[in-house]
Each structure stands twice: as structure tokens, then as C-alpha cells.
C-alpha positions, 0 to 999 in steps of 0.5 A: 348550217341548217335553218327552219324558218316560220311567219306566216302567223298571225291575229284572225278572227274566227272563221277567217284564214291565214298561211303560214310558211318555214323556209328552210336552208342547210338541208337536201329538203326534196329528201325530207318530210315534213311537218307542222306541229301544233302546241297549246298554252297548257297543252302537250304539241300535236302533229296537226300534218304531214307532207313526206318527200314523196308528197303525199301528205296526211293531218289529224282529225280535228284539222281536215278538210280545213287545213293544206299543207304542202311543199315547194320543192325549189323554195324549201319551203313548205306552207299550211293552209288554214282555213275555217279557223276556231277559237281552238287552233289557237297555238304556235306551230312549228314546222319539223324536218326529219330524215331517217334520224335527223330532225331539226324544228323552227322557232314557231309562228303565232296563231291566236284565234280569237274575236 
């Protein structure tokens, strides 16, 4: 059974940091490209950051220089280091695992940036 479990979201003040994680099981993690998406209320889900099976990374322009995606192939987990958080970053953050035609989603973790 495939599971992707996000954790590490929460409430933070503007300018603060969070580091959500996504622990996976039931997949050959090393072979999967991994993604972080987010969805704010009333908006479409958007891609935030990508890390390939080979470790190459990319991020959306809106978070470049503030967010960093990483992976641990021993713990089968990805992370999203989020710094200098802004109210506009408030959303549910989802992880996604993808290999060719296979795709799996986690349940999401809420990130709220507010004073």
C-alpha cells in the first residue's frame, strides 16, 4: 500500500520559517521524481518545487531564493525548507510522487502565515 504522509505545517508569523516533510512508503522511492504543490483557498493547485530521482531541483519563481526542496533516499522522505514566509504562502501543501504514468498524492499539511 502506497502512503505519502506530510507533516510539519503550522502557524507562523511573517518572516518566519517552517520545514514540512513528506514520508513515503510502498514505492521504490529512489526511482520517483518528487514534487511539492500548494493550494490556497479559492485558487488552483500550483507547483512549488521539484526534485528529480537524480537530485536535480527547481522551484517556482514566487518562492525562488526562499524555499528549498531536498530528499533523503535512506528515509524515503522529502522536505521543503521554507524561509522568509509571507501571508501569500498560506495554503495546504501537498507532496506528489511520480514515475512515468504512476502518480501518488499525500493528504496535505496546512501552512498559515499570519501575525
